[in-house]
C-alpha positions in Angstrom: -5.0 7.2 -36.6 -4.3 3.6 -35.6 -2.5 2.7 -38.8 -0.1 5.6 -38.7 3.4 4.3 -38.8 5.7 5.9 -36.3 8.6 3.6 -37.3 9.0 1.0 -40.1 5.8 -0.3 -41.5 4.6 -3.7 -40.3 3.6 -6.5 -42.8 0.1 -6.4 -44.2 -2.3 -7.0 -41.3 -6.1 -7.1 -41.8 -7.9 -5.2 -39.0 -10.1 -8.2 -38.2 -7.0 -10.4 -37.8 -5.5 -7.7 -35.6 -8.6 -7.6 -33.4 -8.7 -11.4 -33.1 -5.0 -11.4 -32.0 -5.6 -8.7 -29.5 -8.6 -10.7 -28.2 -6.3 -13.7 -27.9 -3.9 -11.9 -25.6 -6.7 -10.5 -23.6 -6.9 -6.7 -24.4 -9.7 -6.6 -26.9 -13.1 -7.5 -25.5 -15.4 -6.4 -28.3 -16.5 -8.2 -31.5 -14.0 -8.3 -34.2 -15.7 -6.3 -37.0 -12.7 -5.3 -39.2 -13.1 -1.6 -38.4 -10.2 0.2 -36.7 -12.1 2.4 -34.2 -11.5 3.7 -30.7 -11.9 0.3 -29.1 -9.3 -1.3 -31.3 -6.9 1.6 -30.8 -7.3 1.4 -27.0 -6.7 -2.4 -27.1 -3.6 -1.9 -29.0 -2.4 0.8 -26.6 -3.2 -1.5 -23.7 -1.0 -4.2 -25.2 1.8 -1.7 -25.8 1.5 -0.6 -22.2 1.8 -4.2 -20.9 4.8 -4.8 -23.1 6.5 -1.7 -21.8 5.5 -1.8 -18.2 4.7 -5.4 -17.0 7.2 -8.0 -15.9 4.7 -10.9 -15.9 2.1 -12.4 -18.3 0.2 -15.7 -18.3 1.2 -18.8 -20.1 -0.8 -22.0 -19.7 -2.7 -20.1 -17.0 0.4 -19.7 -14.9 2.5 -16.6 -14.3 5.4 -16.2 -16.6 8.3 -13.8 -16.1 9.1 -11.5 -19.0 11.5 -8.7 -19.8 9.9 -5.2 -20.4 10.0 -4.2 -24.1 10.7 -0.5 -23.4 11.3 0.4 -27.1 7.6 0.0 -27.9 5.7 3.3 -28.2 2.5 3.4 -26.2 0.4 5.3 -28.8 -2.2 2.9 -30.1 -0.7 2.7 -33.6 0.6 -0.4 -35.2 4.3 -0.2 -35.9 6.8 -3.0 -36.6 7.9 -3.4 -33.0 4.3 -3.8 -31.8 3.6 -6.2 -34.7 6.6 -8.4 -33.8 5.8 -8.4 -30.1 2.1 -9.3 -30.7 3.1 -12.1 -33.2 5.5 -13.6 -30.6 2.8 -13.5 -27.9 0.4 -15.3 -30.2 3.0 -17.9 -31.0 3.8 -18.4 -27.4 0.1 -18.4 -26.4 0.7 -15.7 -23.8 -2.1 -13.6 -22.2 -2.0 -10.3 -20.2 -2.6 -10.3 -16.5 -2.5 -7.7 -13.7 0.0 -7.0 -11.0 -2.0 -8.0 -7.9 -0.2 -9.9 -5.2 -1.2 -11.7 -2.0 0.4 -10.9 1.4 -0.4 -12.9 4.5 -1.4 -10.9 7.5 0.8 -13.4 9.5 3.9 -12.0 7.8 3.1 -8.5 9.1 3.9 -7.6 12.7 1.6 -4.6 13.0 -1.0 -5.0 10.3 -4.1 -7.2 10.9 -7.5 -7.9 9.4 -10.2 -6.0 11.1 -13.5 -7.7 12.2 -15.0 -6.0 9.1 -12.3 -7.0 6.7 -13.6 -7.5 3.2 -12.1 -10.4 1.4 -12.2 -10.3 -2.4 -14.3 -12.9 -4.3 -11.4 -14.8 -5.8 -11.3 -18.4 -4.6 -7.5 -18.2 -4.9 -7.3 -15.7 -2.1 -7.7 -16.6 1.6 -9.3 -14.3 4.2 -6.0 -14.3 6.0 -4.4 -12.5 3.0 -4.2 -8.9 1.8 -4.4 -8.2 -1.9 -2.6 -5.2 -3.2 -0.8 -4.0 -6.4 2.8 -5.1 -6.5 3.6 -1.4 -7.1 2.1 -0.7 -3.7 4.0 -3.4 -1.8 6.3 -0.9 -0.3 3.3 1.1 1.0 2.3 -2.0 3.1 5.9 -2.5 4.2 6.3 1.1 5.3 3.0 1.3 7.1 3.9 -1.9 9.0 7.3 -0.6 10.0 6.0 2.9 11.0 3.2 1.3 13.0 5.7 -0.8 14.8 7.8 2.2 15.5 4.8 4.0 17.0 3.5 0.9 18.9 0.2 1.0 17.1 -1.7 -1.7 15.1 -3.3 -1.2 11.7 -6.6 -3.0 11.4 -7.4 -3.3 7.6 -11.0 -3.1 6.4 -10.2 -3.2 2.7 -7.3 -3.0 0.3 -8.0 -3.9 -3.4 -11.7 -3.5 -4.3 -13.6 -5.1 -7.1 -15.6 -2.8 -9.3 -18.6 -5.2 -9.4 -18.9 -5.4 -5.6 -21.3 -2.9 -4.0 -19.5 -1.1 -1.2 -21.2 -0.9 2.2 -20.3 1.1 5.3 -18.2 3.7 3.4 -17.4 6.9 5.2 -17.7 8.9 1.9 -19.2 8.0 -1.5 -16.5 5.9 -3.2 -14.7 7.6 -6.0 -15.3 6.3 -9.5 -11.6 6.2 -10.0 -10.5 5.1 -6.5 -7.0 4.0 -5.7 -8.6 0.9 -4.2 -9.8 -0.2 -7.7 -6.1 -0.5 -8.9 -4.8 -1.9 -5.6 -3.0 1.2 -4.4 -4.8 1.9 -1.1 -5.9 0.5 2.2 -8.9 1.5 4.3 -8.1 0.9 8.0 -8.4 1.8 11.7 -5.4 2.7 13.8 -5.4 0.9 17.2 -3.4 2.7 19.8 -3.6 0.7 23.1 -7.3 0.5 23.9 -8.2 3.3 21.5 -9.5 2.7 18.0 -8.8 5.7 15.8 -11.6 5.5 13.3 -13.5 8.0 11.1 -15.4 9.3 14.1 -12.2 9.8 16.1 -10.7 11.9 13.3 -13.9 13.8 12.6 -14.1 14.8 16.3 -10.3 15.5 16.4 -9.9 12.9 19.2 -7.2 10.8 17.5 -4.3 9.6 19.7 -0.7 10.8 19.6 0.4 7.5 18.3 -2.0 7.8 15.3 -0.8 11.4 14.6 2.8 10.4 14.6 2.1 7.5 12.3 0.3 9.7 9.8 3.0 12.3 9.9 5.7 9.7 9.3 3.9 8.2 6.3 3.1 11.6 4.8 6.9 12.4 4.9 7.4 9.4 2.6 4.9 10.9 0.1 2.0 8.6 0.9 -1.4 10.2 0.9 -3.6 10.4 4.0 -7.4 10.3 3.5 -7.8 13.0 6.2 -6.4 15.5 3.6 -8.9 14.6 0.9 -12.0 16.5 0.0 -14.3 15.1 1.2 -12.3 13.7 4.1 -11.8 9.9 3.9 -10.0 8.8 7.0 -8.5 6.5 8.0 -7.1 5.7 4.6 -3.6 5.6 3.1 -2.6 5.3 -0.6 0.2 5.5 -3.1 -1.3 7.8 -5.7 -1.6 6.6 -9.3 -2.9 9.6 -11.2 -6.4 8.7 -12.3 -6.2 11.0 -15.3 -3.3 8.9 -16.9 -3.4 6.0 -19.2 -1.4 4.0 -16.6 -4.4 4.2 -14.2 -6.7 3.1 -17.0 -4.4 0.2 -18.0 -3.9 -1.0 -14.4 -7.6 -0.7 -13.7 -8.4 -2.9 -16.7 -5.7 -5.5 -16.0 -6.3 -5.9 -12.2 -10.1 -6.0 -12.4 -9.8 -8.5 -15.3 -7.3 -10.5 -13.2 -10.0 -11.0 -10.5 -13.0 -11.5 -12.8 -11.2 -14.2 -14.7 -9.8 -15.8 -11.6 -6.2 -15.5 -12.7 -3.5 -16.8 -10.4 -2.4 -14.2 -7.8 1.2 -14.6 -6.7 2.0 -14.7 -3.0 4.8 -12.5 -1.8 6.5 -11.8 1.5 7.2 -8.3 2.9 
């Protein structure tokens, strides 16, 4: 299973040493017991995913740019490429982190925090900031631009959501694999003049023309609208990351860990 060599064989590597190294870089969170089981295989696969997909890691608790190692296979088996990469990470004292970023509401013309905006617990994030996955940065930019075109304002209730925080006031029961948990969604109201297009407005089909046009414009760009979900979850927009894929599992682990360990969250402008 995990020791199957898909390329050249790595040097001799005791399982317990492998587990300790994977723990050092932040992907193995169990006790090192010297047994290569599902948890070790998953940790190895997480490390491979980070190497192949992520452009940042932590070094001395600060973000450190890195080049993706695309030749690494994401299969949970130890091969020479993975061994070499892990050895280098240990030598450089690097650690995995997520891809969450901070965006100031003041940098957005038509997106604001709602009165019920839920700030995440990180002390490194201000209430005046929106936290989202870097992969979903364009979602925020496009929502802002389309809202400006339609002369409406987006009032954000929540973006990234911590798994440990109990959600209150939800329109529907939160999905166990929600896009909010990886930073790919925003929950909001659409303010059109004096009209707040909220869940009740959409339920009673009393949304304004400005809201309808905004939704249509964003759906044309392949963003998902919560009003199309079953059960309906409006107003909500997201950039879907298939929750059945390992990419969702990896990003969930990394972004939730990023907050729980109070990692630095880079600030970016739209």
